[in-house]
N, C-alpha and C positions, 0 to 999 in steps of 0.2 A: 504494500500500500504506500503510495507516495506521501512524503511529508509536506505539509503546507509551507509555503515560502516564508522567508523571514519577515517580509512586509505584512503578510497576512497574520502571522502570529503576533506581530507587534500591534496591529489594529485590534484583533480579538482580545489580546491581553489588556490593551488599554480600556476596551469596553468592560472587561470583567473586573478590572482593578479600580476603575473610576470611582465607584461608590465607597471604596475603602479609604479614599483620601478625604472624605467628608466626615461630619459628625455622626452620620448614620452607620458608621463602621460596625457598631455593636449589633445592629439589627440584621446584618447579613449573616445568614446561616448556610448550612451545607446544601439546602435546596437550590440556592442560587448557583452554586458551583455545578450541581448535577445538571441544571438547565444548560449552562455553557458547555459542559462536557457533551451533552446530547447534540448541541449545535455543531461542535467540532466533529463529532462522529458522522453526522449527516454530510458535512462539508467533505470529509475524507472519502466517504462512500461515493459521492458525486464525482470527485476528482479521479477516483480509481475505476469506477464502473460505468459511468455515463457513456452512451453510445458514441458521442463526439467529445473531443477535448474541449474543456471549458477553462477560460483563464480566470485568475483571481478577481480581476476587476468586475467581470460579469457576475460572478457569484456573490461578491460582497455587495454590489449595487442591488442585486435581486433580493438579498437578505434585508437590506435597509428598506427597500420599497415594500417588501412583505410585512415587515414590522410596522411600518407606518399605516399600511392599508388595513391592518387589524384594529386600528384605533377608531377612526371615523372617516366619512367620505371626503373630508376637506383637508386632512393632513397628508403631506407627501414630500418626496425628495425632489428638489429643484436643481436641474442641471443647466448647462449653458443654453440649450434650446428653450427650456422652460423660462429662463430669464428673459430671453428674447421675446417670447410670447407674452410675458407679463408686461414688458416695456411697450409692446405694440398695443396691448389692451388699455394702458393708462396714458399713452402719449403719442403713439405713432400711427401711420397709415400703412396699408399693405395691399398687395394684389391678391384678391380672393373673392369670396362669395358673401361675406357678411353673416357668418354663422357663429353662435356661441354653443360649444358642445362639451360634453363630459363623457367619461368612460363608465360603463356599468356592466360588470361581469364579462369583460372582453368585447362588448359592443359599444359603438359610438352613438350616443344619444343626444338629440338636439335639446338644448336648454331654451333657446329662442333665436329667431332670425332678426337681424338688425333691420330697422325700418329703411325702406327705399334702397334695398340692395338686391343683387341677383337672387339670393336665397328667398327673400320675402316675396319678390315678384313671381318666383316659381311655385309659390304656394307651400313651401316647407313650413312645418308647424312644430311647436314645442311638443316634445314627447315622441317625435319620429325617431326611428333607428336608421342609421346609414349603414348599409351592408356592402355596397360596391361603389368604387370610384373609378370611372373609365373602364368598367368591366372587371376590375380587380377586387377580389374579396378582401376587405380590410378587417374582418372579424379576427380578433386575436392579436392584432398589431397594437403597439403602444399608441397612446393618444397623440403624442408628438408626431409619430409616423403618419397617422391618419390626417392630422392637420396639414402636414407637409404635402399630402396628395391633393388636398383641396385648394391650397394656396398656389399661386403661380403668376406668370406674366399676364398683366391686364390685356384683354382682347383674345385670350386663348379660350377654347371651348372645354367644357368638362361635363361629363354625364354621371349621374348618380342614381343608385337604386335605393329606395326607402321602404321600410316596413312600418306601417302605421297601425298601432293597436286598434282593433275593431274593423280594420279594412281587410277583406278576404284575400286580396292580391297585392303583390309588391307594386310600388309606384316608381316609374322611371321619369326622371326629369333631366333636362339639358339646360345648361346655363353658359354664359360667357363671363369670365372673370373681369372684374373691374377694380379700379383703385378705390379701396374702401377708406373713406375719409371719416375720421372720428368727429362727429358733430353731436356732442353730448346734449346740447340744448337747442330746441327749435321753438319759435314762437309765432303766433298769428293773432290778429284781432278779429273776433267773430261778433258782429254787432257791437255791443258795448262791453264785451267780455274778453279778457285776456287769456289766451290759451298757451300754456307753456308745457312742451313735451320734453321730458328728461329721459333719455334712453340709456345712459350709462353714467357712472360716477368716476370720471377720469380727472386728471390733475387741475382742470380749469372749470369744472362743472359749477362750483359755487359762484365764481365770478361771472360766468356766463348766465346764470340764473338771475343775478342782480342786473346784468346788462339787459336781459330780456324784459324785466319789469320796467326799466327806464325806457326801453324801446317802445313798449306798448303805450306808455304815457305820451311819448312824442308822437306816435302814430295817431292817437286819438286827440291830442292837444289837451288832454286832461286825464284824470285817473279813471280807470274802467269801473264798471259795477262790481267786479270781482275777478277772480282767477280760477281757471281749471288747470290743475297741475297733474299731468298725465305720467304716471309711473308704471303703466302696464308693460309687461315683458321687459322690465328693467332688472337685470340680474345682479345689480349692485356694483361694487368697485371700492373706492377708497373711503375709509371711515372719515377722514378729515373733510372730504367733500360732502358727505351726508350731513355732517355737523354744519358745514357752511351753508348748505341749501336750507336746512331747518332754521338756521339763524336768520336767513333772509325774510322769514315770515314770523319770527318770534321776537318779542321785545325783552323778555327776561325768562329765567327759569332753566331747569335742567333739560338737556336735550336727550342724553343717553348716558348710561353708566356701563362700565365693563367690570365684571367680577370674576376673579380667578379662583384657583383652588382653595386658597386660604381666606378666611372671613375678612381679614384686614386688607386683602389684595383687591381694592376697589378704586377705580378711576372714574371721575365724573366730569362731564363736559356741559358747559352752560352757554346760553345765548348771551350775546352782548347787547347793550341797550340800543334800541332803534329797530323798528320794523319797516323794512323796505316797502312792504305792501300796505302800510298805513292802516292796518286793522281791517282792510276790506275782506269780504267773504272769500273763502277758499274752498274748493272741492278738489279732493285728491282721488284720482282714478286708480284702482288697483285690480289685479287679477292674480291667477296662480303663478304667473311668471314674475311677479313683483317680489324680489328677494333681497335679503341681506341689507345693504346700505339703503335700499329703497324702503325697506320695512322700518328702518330707524326714522326716516323722515315721516312716513305715514303715522307711526306710533307716537312720535313727538307732537305732531300737529293735532292728532286725535286726543291725546291725554291732556293737552293744554286747552282743549275746546277751541282751537284756532282754525281747524279745518274739518270739513265733513268728509269722511272716507266713504267712497262709493264704488260699487262694482262687485268684485268677488274676493273671497278670502285669499290672503297672500301665501307665498311659498312656505314660510316657516323656518328660515335659516337664522338662528339666533346665536351663532358662535363666531368668535373672533380668531382669525389666523394671523400669526406673527412669523415674519421671515427671519430666521436665525442663520446668519452666514456661517458656512463651513469652510470656505475657501474663496479664491478669486472669482470663480464662476459657479459655485454650488451653494445651496442653502437648504435649510430645513424649514418647510412650511408646516407649522405646528399649531393646532388648536390650543390656545392658551387661556381663553376666557369665554364667558357668555355675556351677551349684552342685554340690557334691560331698558324698557321705556321709562319715561319720567315717573309713571305711577307704579313702577316696580314690577312690571309685567315682563316675563320672558316669552318671546314669540317662538322659541324653539319648538318644533313640531306643529304647534297650533296655529301659528301665523297671526296676522292682524285681521280681525273680523271687521267687515265694513259696517258703518253706521246704517247705510242703506244698501241692501243687496239689489244689484241690477245685473241680470244676465245679459250676455252678448247675443241677443236673439237675432241680430243681423247676420251672424255667422251660420251658414246652413247646417253645419254638423256640431253645433255647440252642445246639443244634448247627448250625442253618441260618442264624441271624442273623449277618451280617458284623460283625466287630469293628473298631472305629475307634480308632487310636492316633496319637501324634505322628509316627511314621515314615510315616504315610499322607498327611501334610500336605505340600503343595508348598512348596519352598524351606525346609524344616525344617533346622535346624542339624545338621551331620554330626558324629557322635561317632567320632573316628578310633581311639579305644582302647576296644574293646568287651570286656565281661566274658566270661570263659570259664565257661559254665554246664554244662560236661560233667559235673561232680560231681553237680549237681542232677538231671541227666537219666539217671543211671546206673540207677536203679530203673525198669525198664520194666513192672513189674507193675501192674495196675490194681486198685484197691480194689473188691471185688465189690459194695460198697454203691453205687458209682457207676453200676452197670448198671440200677438201679431206674428205673422210668418215673414221670413226674409223677403219673399216676393211682394208682400203688402208694403213692407218698409221701403223697398226699392222704388215702388211706384210713388212714394211720398218723397223720394230723393234722400232717404236716410241710409247711408252705407255703414255707419258706425253708431249703433244704438246707444251704447254706453256713453259715448261722447255727447251725442244728442241730448240724452237725459241730463247729463251734468251741466251742459251749457244752458239748458232750459231752467234748471234749478237756480243757477246764479242769475239768469236774465229775468226771472220773475220779479226781482227787486225793482226792475225798471219798467214794469207794466207790459201790456200786450205788444206794443211796438218793438220793444227790445227783445222779447221772446221770439218774434218773427224774424228779426235780424240775426239773432244768434244761431238759429237752427236752419237758416236758409242754406240750401245746397250751394257748394262753392262754384264760382264761375270758372268754366273750363275753356 
């Protein structure tokens, strides 16, 4: 049986001995050593008997990835390519399709397509599984390899095969790659209502949101009746930017708290004086794709009674990941805390419940398409204290407008029912004239 290399022994030895250099030395017993001995036995068996030769780097990296994968869905090992992907998500542009994806049991699963990208125009939806790219089966590949197949030179063609839960046959789509430009915030004036669409929390999202508020004022020549802040299918991003966006609508108070393993390990973040929106009404649109940083914003505005959350229950990711550098181009992405809303609610698993439930009835398959949330992920963190939503569920009556069909809505010029409902809610403050202006179909 071959002996492990000196570098491997040094690494494994360091892992085994690290606890002995701390105050926890006394708590280490023989069981720890038996576990490390078993690890070394497996390592030696693989080196000696695996059908192909495997180098130390591959085995050690696989061991690290397996260890982290056993914790929760959001912890992981970050190598050079992952670093590049993180940089692109938070600051850069790239040639690709505009898809946010994750890995689930060896399969690539769509979190959400980015608005106004090839993926969105091709009809790809959250919860779809990507099985083939240009005829090549990508099941079993790493997430980085799968992303590499999808990205490419703008103007080049790419074909993909999707499996959609509830759909009896695979779906084939063809797209042309484009330069995907990060535009985290878009705004429009609809009647006398300001519409702010936030699709990601990258490094300038907070400043861009404040710019959008000022731009709406300039476009109208005065303050609007209120704002609709659209966080649907926003998978999150930087915590600092979630705080900055919340602060744009709050004048005081706590925005979010992070709580670690120990009771004393608590960080709290507060709003600075000054509400950019001057206390005007706010409706926050959410759905099952509203996750992480987006839930921080929705929860903060809801708890401070600063905004009305409307739409569907959010994704339910209430954990905080910290990047711990391991070297020049590698890091550990580790779940180190849970975040809580100002009222002390953890949204882990349960998500943010909307104040007013509004289904997206303009989507033809909204009833049949499965919904994917944090609670569906294997090894997700358990929230032992779940919110009591009985009060929210007291009203069992269904709004008769929710019974309309997509065809009926289309005849009325309504392509996005949730947005229509939100705009109408804010516009009611201005009377019938403003309601009509806010819900008027866009001029094409």
